[in-house]
Biopython code that builds the backbone (N, CA, C, O; Angstrom):
import numpy as np
from Bio.PDB.StructureBuilder import StructureBuilder

atoms = [
    (1, "UNK", "N", (-7.265, 141.624, -2.710)),
    (1, "UNK", "CA", (-6.247, 141.942, -1.733)),
    (1, "UNK", "C", (-6.374, 143.396, -1.279)),
    (1, "UNK", "O", (-6.091, 143.698, -0.119)),
    (2, "UNK", "N", (-6.786, 144.291, -2.153)),
    (2, "UNK", "CA", (-6.896, 145.693, -1.798)),
    (2, "UNK", "C", (-8.008, 145.928, -0.772)),
    (2, "UNK", "O", (-7.944, 146.898, -0.016)),
    (3, "UNK", "N", (-9.021, 145.067, -0.732)),
    (3, "UNK", "CA", (-10.124, 145.230, 0.204)),
    (3, "UNK", "C", (-9.724, 144.867, 1.632)),
    (3, "UNK", "O", (-10.362, 145.330, 2.578)),
    (4, "UNK", "N", (-8.689, 144.057, 1.813)),
    (4, "UNK", "CA", (-8.252, 143.633, 3.141)),
    (4, "UNK", "C", (-7.328, 144.651, 3.787)),
    (4, "UNK", "O", (-7.139, 144.606, 5.003)),
    (5, "UNK", "N", (-6.756, 145.551, 3.038)),
    (5, "UNK", "CA", (-5.801, 146.521, 3.561)),
    (5, "UNK", "C", (-6.415, 147.410, 4.643)),
    (5, "UNK", "O", (-5.789, 147.565, 5.692)),
    (6, "UNK", "N", (-7.596, 148.005, 4.460)),
    (6, "UNK", "CA", (-8.166, 148.827, 5.533)),
    (6, "UNK", "C", (-8.470, 148.016, 6.800)),
    (6, "UNK", "O", (-8.310, 148.533, 7.906)),
    (7, "UNK", "N", (-8.904, 146.763, 6.660)),
    (7, "UNK", "CA", (-9.206, 145.924, 7.820)),
    (7, "UNK", "C", (-7.937, 145.676, 8.634)),
    (7, "UNK", "O", (-7.968, 145.756, 9.862)),
    (8, "UNK", "N", (-6.815, 145.374, 7.962)),
    (8, "UNK", "CA", (-5.564, 145.139, 8.669)),
    (8, "UNK", "C", (-5.060, 146.422, 9.321)),
    (8, "UNK", "O", (-4.476, 146.387, 10.404)),
    (9, "UNK", "N", (-5.287, 147.550, 8.660)),
    (9, "UNK", "CA", (-4.890, 148.839, 9.240)),
    (9, "UNK", "C", (-5.630, 149.124, 10.527)),
    (9, "UNK", "O", (-5.037, 149.603, 11.494)),
    (10, "UNK", "N", (-6.928, 148.832, 10.550)),
    (10, "UNK", "CA", (-7.733, 149.037, 11.757)),
    (10, "UNK", "C", (-7.270, 148.101, 12.859)),
    (10, "UNK", "O", (-7.147, 148.512, 14.013)),
    (11, "UNK", "N", (-7.012, 146.847, 12.515)),
    (11, "UNK", "CA", (-6.557, 145.870, 13.512)),
    (11, "UNK", "C", (-5.208, 146.278, 14.087)),
    (11, "UNK", "O", (-5.010, 146.209, 15.300)),
    (12, "UNK", "N", (-4.283, 146.701, 13.241)),
    (12, "UNK", "CA", (-2.968, 147.132, 13.724)),
    (12, "UNK", "C", (-3.072, 148.388, 14.588)),
    (12, "UNK", "O", (-2.349, 148.513, 15.577)),
    (13, "UNK", "N", (-3.948, 149.309, 14.237)),
    (13, "UNK", "CA", (-4.145, 150.516, 15.044)),
    (13, "UNK", "C", (-4.700, 150.163, 16.415)),
    (13, "UNK", "O", (-4.229, 150.686, 17.424)),
    (14, "UNK", "N", (-5.692, 149.286, 16.465)),
    (14, "UNK", "CA", (-6.257, 148.865, 17.747)),
    (14, "UNK", "C", (-5.226, 148.128, 18.594)),
    (14, "UNK", "O", (-5.179, 148.308, 19.811)),
    (15, "UNK", "N", (-4.412, 147.311, 17.966)),
    (15, "UNK", "CA", (-3.353, 146.600, 18.687)),
    (15, "UNK", "C", (-2.340, 147.587, 19.262)),
    (15, "UNK", "O", (-1.907, 147.434, 20.404)),
    (16, "UNK", "N", (-1.962, 148.592, 18.486)),
    (16, "UNK", "CA", (-1.011, 149.598, 18.960)),
    (16, "UNK", "C", (-1.597, 150.374, 20.139)),
    (16, "UNK", "O", (-0.892, 150.647, 21.111)),
    (17, "UNK", "N", (-2.870, 150.728, 20.063)),
    (17, "UNK", "CA", (-3.520, 151.441, 21.166)),
    (17, "UNK", "C", (-3.547, 150.577, 22.424)),
    (17, "UNK", "O", (-3.296, 151.072, 23.523)),
    (18, "UNK", "N", (-3.849, 149.295, 22.268)),
    (18, "UNK", "CA", (-3.874, 148.382, 23.415)),
    (18, "UNK", "C", (-2.495, 148.240, 24.044)),
    (18, "UNK", "O", (-2.377, 148.201, 25.268)),
    (19, "UNK", "N", (-1.457, 148.164, 23.228)),
    (19, "UNK", "CA", (-0.094, 148.050, 23.757)),
    (19, "UNK", "C", (0.317, 149.311, 24.521)),
    (19, "UNK", "O", (0.910, 149.225, 25.596)),
    (20, "UNK", "N", (0.002, 150.463, 23.969)),
    (20, "UNK", "CA", (0.334, 151.722, 24.649)),
    (20, "UNK", "C", (-0.439, 151.831, 25.962)),
    (20, "UNK", "O", (0.126, 152.224, 26.982)),
    (21, "UNK", "N", (-1.722, 151.487, 25.942)),
    (21, "UNK", "CA", (-2.528, 151.540, 27.163)),
    (21, "UNK", "C", (-1.981, 150.578, 28.222)),
    (21, "UNK", "O", (-1.932, 150.922, 29.403)),
    (22, "UNK", "N", (-1.575, 149.393, 27.812)),
    (22, "UNK", "CA", (-0.992, 148.430, 28.741)),
    (22, "UNK", "C", (0.311, 148.934, 29.332)),
    (22, "UNK", "O", (0.563, 148.758, 30.524)),
    (23, "UNK", "N", (1.136, 149.556, 28.515)),
    (23, "UNK", "CA", (2.407, 150.116, 28.990)),
    (23, "UNK", "C", (2.155, 151.203, 30.029)),
    (23, "UNK", "O", (2.818, 151.245, 31.065)),
    (24, "UNK", "N", (1.199, 152.078, 29.749)),
    (24, "UNK", "CA", (0.880, 153.164, 30.682)),
    (24, "UNK", "C", (0.347, 152.598, 31.996)),
    (24, "UNK", "O", (0.738, 153.060, 33.068)),
    (25, "UNK", "N", (-0.531, 151.614, 31.930)),
    (25, "UNK", "CA", (-1.080, 151.005, 33.148)),
    (25, "UNK", "C", (0.000, 150.314, 33.961)),
    (25, "UNK", "O", (0.002, 150.380, 35.190)),
    (26, "UNK", "N", (0.913, 149.653, 33.273)),
    (26, "UNK", "CA", (1.979, 148.921, 33.963)),
    (26, "UNK", "C", (2.908, 149.868, 34.700)),
    (26, "UNK", "O", (3.286, 149.601, 35.841)),
    (27, "UNK", "N", (3.280, 150.964, 34.066)),
    (27, "UNK", "CA", (4.279, 151.855, 34.654)),
    (27, "UNK", "C", (3.692, 152.952, 35.528)),
    (27, "UNK", "O", (4.407, 153.500, 36.367)),
    (28, "UNK", "N", (2.436, 153.288, 35.367)),
    (28, "UNK", "CA", (1.859, 154.357, 36.168)),
    (28, "UNK", "C", (0.744, 153.869, 37.080)),
    (28, "UNK", "O", (0.465, 154.506, 38.096)),
    (29, "UNK", "N", (0.111, 152.775, 36.750)),
    (29, "UNK", "CA", (-1.001, 152.275, 37.547)),
    (29, "UNK", "C", (-0.557, 151.617, 38.837)),
    (29, "UNK", "O", (-1.298, 151.667, 39.819)),
    (30, "UNK", "N", (0.622, 150.999, 38.887)),
    (30, "UNK", "CA", (1.095, 150.299, 40.075)),
    (30, "UNK", "C", (1.659, 151.213, 41.132)),
    (30, "UNK", "O", (1.955, 150.754, 42.235)),
    (31, "UNK", "N", (1.820, 152.485, 40.842)),
    (31, "UNK", "CA", (2.408, 153.418, 41.791)),
    (31, "UNK", "C", (1.570, 153.630, 43.029)),
    (31, "UNK", "O", (2.120, 153.822, 44.113)),
    (32, "UNK", "N", (0.270, 153.601, 42.903)),
    (32, "UNK", "CA", (-0.604, 153.845, 44.041)),
    (32, "UNK", "C", (-0.428, 152.757, 45.091)),
    (32, "UNK", "O", (-0.439, 153.049, 46.287)),
    (33, "UNK", "N", (-0.267, 151.510, 44.667)),
    (33, "UNK", "CA", (-0.096, 150.436, 45.634)),
    (33, "UNK", "C", (1.265, 150.526, 46.310)),
    (33, "UNK", "O", (1.367, 150.276, 47.511)),
    (34, "UNK", "N", (2.294, 150.871, 45.582)),
    (34, "UNK", "CA", (3.622, 150.990, 46.176)),
    (34, "UNK", "C", (3.680, 152.105, 47.205)),
    (34, "UNK", "O", (4.387, 151.991, 48.206)),
    (35, "UNK", "N", (2.937, 153.192, 46.965)),
    (35, "UNK", "CA", (2.916, 154.296, 47.913)),
    (35, "UNK", "C", (2.226, 153.891, 49.205)),
    (35, "UNK", "O", (2.418, 154.540, 50.233)),
    (36, "UNK", "N", (1.430, 152.837, 49.174)),
    (36, "UNK", "CA", (0.683, 152.388, 50.337)),
    (36, "UNK", "C", (1.443, 151.304, 51.107)),
    (36, "UNK", "O", (0.870, 150.671, 51.994)),
    (37, "UNK", "N", (2.719, 151.078, 50.785)),
    (37, "UNK", "CA", (3.495, 150.029, 51.442)),
    (37, "UNK", "C", (4.542, 150.601, 52.387)),
    (37, "UNK", "O", (5.156, 151.634, 52.121)),
    (38, "UNK", "N", (4.724, 149.904, 53.486)),
    (38, "UNK", "CA", (5.841, 150.136, 54.390)),
    (38, "UNK", "C", (6.560, 148.799, 54.530)),
    (38, "UNK", "O", (6.012, 147.758, 54.169)),
    (39, "UNK", "N", (7.759, 148.822, 55.042)),
    (39, "UNK", "CA", (8.557, 147.606, 55.168)),
    (39, "UNK", "C", (8.973, 147.441, 56.624)),
    (39, "UNK", "O", (9.432, 148.386, 57.265)),
    (40, "UNK", "N", (8.803, 146.217, 57.136)),
    (40, "UNK", "CA", (9.112, 145.946, 58.531)),
    (40, "UNK", "C", (9.901, 144.651, 58.657)),
    (40, "UNK", "O", (9.893, 143.812, 57.756)),
    (41, "UNK", "N", (10.570, 144.504, 59.769)),
    (41, "UNK", "CA", (11.342, 143.285, 60.040)),
    (41, "UNK", "C", (10.414, 142.255, 60.681)),
    (41, "UNK", "O", (9.675, 142.593, 61.606)),
    (42, "UNK", "N", (10.436, 141.009, 60.212)),
    (42, "UNK", "CA", (9.595, 139.976, 60.825)),
    (42, "UNK", "C", (9.953, 139.707, 62.292)),
    (42, "UNK", "O", (9.089, 139.318, 63.078)),
    (43, "UNK", "N", (11.211, 139.911, 62.661)),
    (43, "UNK", "CA", (11.647, 139.646, 64.031)),
    (43, "UNK", "C", (11.569, 140.890, 64.920)),
    (43, "UNK", "O", (11.487, 140.771, 66.142)),
    (44, "UNK", "N", (11.594, 142.055, 64.327)),
    (44, "UNK", "CA", (11.587, 143.312, 65.081)),
    (44, "UNK", "C", (10.518, 144.244, 64.497)),
    (44, "UNK", "O", (10.842, 145.144, 63.722)),
    (45, "UNK", "N", (9.233, 144.033, 64.868)),
    (45, "UNK", "CA", (8.150, 144.807, 64.260)),
    (45, "UNK", "C", (8.222, 146.305, 64.546)),
    (45, "UNK", "O", (7.519, 147.087, 63.907)),
    (46, "UNK", "N", (9.061, 146.714, 65.496)),
    (46, "UNK", "CA", (9.210, 148.140, 65.761)),
    (46, "UNK", "C", (10.023, 148.833, 64.670)),
    (46, "UNK", "O", (10.010, 150.060, 64.571)),
    (47, "UNK", "N", (10.736, 148.044, 63.843)),
    (47, "UNK", "CA", (11.484, 148.600, 62.717)),
    (47, "UNK", "C", (10.548, 148.708, 61.531)),
    (47, "UNK", "O", (10.094, 147.694, 60.999)),
    (48, "UNK", "N", (10.257, 149.926, 61.115)),
    (48, "UNK", "CA", (9.360, 150.177, 59.980)),
    (48, "UNK", "C", (10.023, 151.234, 59.105)),
    (48, "UNK", "O", (10.380, 152.311, 59.583)),
    (49, "UNK", "N", (10.185, 150.922, 57.827)),
    (49, "UNK", "CA", (10.808, 151.857, 56.886)),
    (49, "UNK", "C", (9.902, 152.046, 55.676)),
    (49, "UNK", "O", (9.007, 151.238, 55.426)),
    (50, "UNK", "N", (10.143, 153.119, 54.929)),
    (50, "UNK", "CA", (9.297, 153.404, 53.773)),
    (50, "UNK", "C", (9.845, 152.839, 52.475)),
    (50, "UNK", "O", (9.250, 153.047, 51.418)),
    (51, "UNK", "N", (10.970, 152.126, 52.528)),
    (51, "UNK", "CA", (11.510, 151.474, 51.338)),
    (51, "UNK", "C", (12.169, 150.155, 51.728)),
    (51, "UNK", "O", (12.536, 149.979, 52.890)),
    (52, "UNK", "N", (12.327, 149.226, 50.788)),
    (52, "UNK", "CA", (12.929, 147.931, 51.107)),
    (52, "UNK", "C", (14.362, 148.092, 51.604)),
    (52, "UNK", "O", (15.033, 149.085, 51.325)),
    (53, "UNK", "N", (14.800, 147.102, 52.335)),
    (53, "UNK", "CA", (16.171, 147.126, 52.845)),
    (53, "UNK", "C", (16.362, 146.017, 53.857)),
    (53, "UNK", "O", (15.637, 145.022, 53.853)),
    (54, "UNK", "N", (17.338, 146.196, 54.718)),
    (54, "UNK", "CA", (17.654, 145.213, 55.754)),
    (54, "UNK", "C", (17.380, 145.810, 57.129)),
    (54, "UNK", "O", (17.488, 147.021, 57.327)),
    (55, "UNK", "N", (17.023, 144.941, 58.080)),
    (55, "UNK", "CA", (16.800, 145.367, 59.459)),
    (55, "UNK", "C", (18.133, 145.822, 60.055)),
    (55, "UNK", "O", (19.125, 145.100, 59.952)),
    (56, "UNK", "N", (18.175, 147.000, 60.674)),
    (56, "UNK", "CA", (19.425, 147.470, 61.265)),
    (56, "UNK", "C", (19.825, 146.684, 62.512)),
    (56, "UNK", "O", (20.969, 146.782, 62.958)),
    (57, "UNK", "N", (18.904, 145.907, 63.082)),
    (57, "UNK", "CA", (19.214, 145.131, 64.286)),
    (57, "UNK", "C", (19.780, 143.762, 63.931)),
    (57, "UNK", "O", (20.843, 143.380, 64.420)),
    (58, "UNK", "N", (19.061, 143.012, 63.067)),
    (58, "UNK", "CA", (19.462, 141.632, 62.788)),
    (58, "UNK", "C", (19.924, 141.393, 61.355)),
    (58, "UNK", "O", (20.486, 140.337, 61.062)),
    (59, "UNK", "N", (19.699, 142.350, 60.456)),
    (59, "UNK", "CA", (20.145, 142.197, 59.075)),
    (59, "UNK", "C", (19.178, 141.437, 58.171)),
    (59, "UNK", "O", (19.468, 141.233, 56.992)),
    (60, "UNK", "N", (18.020, 141.013, 58.713)),
    (60, "UNK", "CA", (17.041, 140.313, 57.867)),
    (60, "UNK", "C", (16.439, 141.276, 56.853)),
    (60, "UNK", "O", (16.396, 142.486, 57.078)),
    (61, "UNK", "N", (15.974, 140.726, 55.732)),
    (61, "UNK", "CA", (15.289, 141.533, 54.723)),
    (61, "UNK", "C", (13.968, 142.033, 55.305)),
    (61, "UNK", "O", (13.244, 141.279, 55.955)),
    (62, "UNK", "N", (13.660, 143.311, 55.068)),
    (62, "UNK", "CA", (12.380, 143.854, 55.493)),
    (62, "UNK", "C", (11.285, 143.351, 54.558)),
    (62, "UNK", "O", (11.508, 143.204, 53.356)),
    (63, "UNK", "N", (10.110, 143.090, 55.108)),
    (63, "UNK", "CA", (8.996, 142.575, 54.317)),
    (63, "UNK", "C", (7.942, 143.668, 54.158)),
    (63, "UNK", "O", (7.754, 144.478, 55.066)),
    (64, "UNK", "N", (7.245, 143.701, 53.002)),
    (64, "UNK", "CA", (6.242, 144.754, 52.786)),
    (64, "UNK", "C", (4.967, 144.509, 53.584)),
    (64, "UNK", "O", (4.509, 143.373, 53.714)),
    (65, "UNK", "N", (4.401, 145.590, 54.117)),
    (65, "UNK", "CA", (3.087, 145.581, 54.761)),
    (65, "UNK", "C", (2.351, 146.823, 54.276)),
    (65, "UNK", "O", (2.970, 147.835, 53.948)),
    (66, "UNK", "N", (1.025, 146.735, 54.233)),
    (66, "UNK", "CA", (0.235, 147.905, 53.846)),
    (66, "UNK", "C", (0.200, 148.880, 55.011)),
    (66, "UNK", "O", (0.208, 148.474, 56.173)),
    (67, "UNK", "N", (0.162, 150.168, 54.694)),
    (67, "UNK", "CA", (0.158, 151.198, 55.737)),
    (67, "UNK", "C", (-1.019, 151.061, 56.683)),
    (67, "UNK", "O", (-0.894, 151.359, 57.871)),
    (68, "UNK", "N", (-2.160, 150.614, 56.178)),
    (68, "UNK", "CA", (-3.348, 150.544, 57.023)),
    (68, "UNK", "C", (-3.489, 149.224, 57.767)),
    (68, "UNK", "O", (-4.462, 149.040, 58.498)),
    (69, "UNK", "N", (-2.531, 148.285, 57.598)),
    (69, "UNK", "CA", (-2.561, 147.022, 58.339)),
    (69, "UNK", "C", (-1.745, 147.177, 59.612)),
    (69, "UNK", "O", (-0.659, 147.754, 59.573)),
    (70, "UNK", "N", (-2.244, 146.673, 60.751)),
    (70, "UNK", "CA", (-1.412, 146.707, 61.957)),
    (70, "UNK", "C", (-0.238, 145.740, 61.804)),
    (70, "UNK", "O", (-0.380, 144.669, 61.214)),
    (71, "UNK", "N", (0.891, 146.116, 62.326)),
    (71, "UNK", "CA", (2.076, 145.259, 62.278)),
    (71, "UNK", "C", (1.918, 144.185, 63.331)),
    (71, "UNK", "O", (1.520, 144.475, 64.459)),
    (72, "UNK", "N", (2.228, 142.934, 62.977)),
    (72, "UNK", "CA", (2.094, 141.827, 63.910)),
    (72, "UNK", "C", (2.952, 142.088, 65.135)),
    (72, "UNK", "O", (4.120, 142.458, 65.015)),
    (73, "UNK", "N", (2.381, 141.899, 66.296)),
    (73, "UNK", "CA", (3.114, 142.154, 67.529)),
    (73, "UNK", "C", (2.988, 143.601, 67.981)),
    (73, "UNK", "O", (3.459, 143.953, 69.063)),
    (74, "UNK", "N", (2.358, 144.444, 67.168)),
    (74, "UNK", "CA", (2.174, 145.841, 67.528)),
    (74, "UNK", "C", (0.934, 146.009, 68.382)),
    (74, "UNK", "O", (0.201, 145.051, 68.626)),
    (75, "UNK", "N", (0.702, 147.230, 68.835)),
    (75, "UNK", "CA", (-0.456, 147.519, 69.661)),
    (75, "UNK", "C", (-1.697, 147.623, 68.785)),
    (75, "UNK", "O", (-1.606, 147.969, 67.607)),
    (76, "UNK", "N", (-2.856, 147.322, 69.364)),
    (76, "UNK", "CA", (-4.112, 147.419, 68.617)),
    (76, "UNK", "C", (-4.322, 148.861, 68.184)),
    (76, "UNK", "O", (-4.168, 149.785, 68.982)),
    (77, "UNK", "N", (-4.670, 149.047, 66.936)),
    (77, "UNK", "CA", (-4.911, 150.387, 66.417)),
    (77, "UNK", "C", (-3.649, 151.154, 66.079)),
    (77, "UNK", "O", (-3.726, 152.291, 65.612)),
    (78, "UNK", "N", (-2.499, 150.563, 66.303)),
    (78, "UNK", "CA", (-1.231, 151.237, 66.023)),
    (78, "UNK", "C", (-0.943, 151.185, 64.531)),
    (78, "UNK", "O", (-0.970, 150.110, 63.932)),
    (79, "UNK", "N", (-0.675, 152.305, 63.942)),
    (79, "UNK", "CA", (-0.297, 152.365, 62.545)),
    (79, "UNK", "C", (1.201, 152.545, 62.461)),
    (79, "UNK", "O", (1.752, 153.424, 63.122)),
    (80, "UNK", "N", (1.883, 151.720, 61.652)),
    (80, "UNK", "CA", (3.330, 151.857, 61.552)),
    (80, "UNK", "C", (3.707, 153.179, 60.892)),
    (80, "UNK", "O", (3.029, 153.647, 59.978)),
    (81, "UNK", "N", (4.793, 153.768, 61.367)),
    (81, "UNK", "CA", (5.314, 154.996, 60.758)),
    (81, "UNK", "C", (6.735, 154.705, 60.286)),
    (81, "UNK", "O", (7.442, 153.914, 60.911)),
    (82, "UNK", "N", (7.161, 155.331, 59.194)),
    (82, "UNK", "CA", (8.518, 155.110, 58.712)),
    (82, "UNK", "C", (9.558, 155.521, 59.737)),
    (82, "UNK", "O", (9.392, 156.522, 60.433)),
    (83, "UNK", "N", (10.602, 154.767, 59.826)),
    (83, "UNK", "CA", (11.723, 155.052, 60.699)),
    (83, "UNK", "C", (12.511, 156.223, 60.114)),
    (83, "UNK", "O", (12.805, 156.225, 58.919)),
    (84, "UNK", "N", (12.846, 157.183, 60.906)),
    (84, "UNK", "CA", (13.558, 158.361, 60.399)),
    (84, "UNK", "C", (15.072, 158.199, 60.419)),
    (84, "UNK", "O", (15.788, 159.015, 59.839)),
    (85, "UNK", "N", (15.550, 157.193, 61.058)),
    (85, "UNK", "CA", (16.994, 156.984, 61.090)),
    (85, "UNK", "C", (17.345, 155.737, 61.870)),
    (85, "UNK", "O", (16.458, 154.981, 62.266)),
    (86, "UNK", "N", (18.627, 155.513, 62.094)),
    (86, "UNK", "CA", (19.045, 154.320, 62.852)),
    (86, "UNK", "C", (18.529, 154.378, 64.270)),
    (86, "UNK", "O", (18.333, 155.461, 64.822)),
    (87, "UNK", "N", (18.304, 153.203, 64.874)),
    (87, "UNK", "CA", (17.781, 153.177, 66.255)),
    (87, "UNK", "C", (18.750, 153.714, 67.254)),
    (87, "UNK", "O", (18.449, 153.754, 68.447)),
]
sb = StructureBuilder()
sb.init_structure("model")
sb.init_model(0)
sb.init_chain("A")
sb.init_seg("    ")
for serial, (resi, resn, name, xyz) in enumerate(atoms, 1):
    if name == "N":
        sb.init_residue(resn, " ", resi, " ")
    sb.init_atom(name, np.array(xyz, "f"), 0.0, 1.0, " ", f" {name:<3s}", serial, name[0])
structure = sb.get_structure()
């Protein structure tokens, strides 16, 4: 039984390292993708905000789009910019 103790210690240490690494990736790794998102109204593509919410025109939930994707119904090459305030 004494010979198995170091093996279990190594396994538990590796498991703890994996859990900590997973926690760090979960809470800090997803930030880059969130920073690349804007939110727009499906019915009013001119409404673009930098955080989730409701459309100020119709009240629909804003949907996420990537900053580098053109908004449907927008002009070719047009990049959405966050809305600075109410219309």
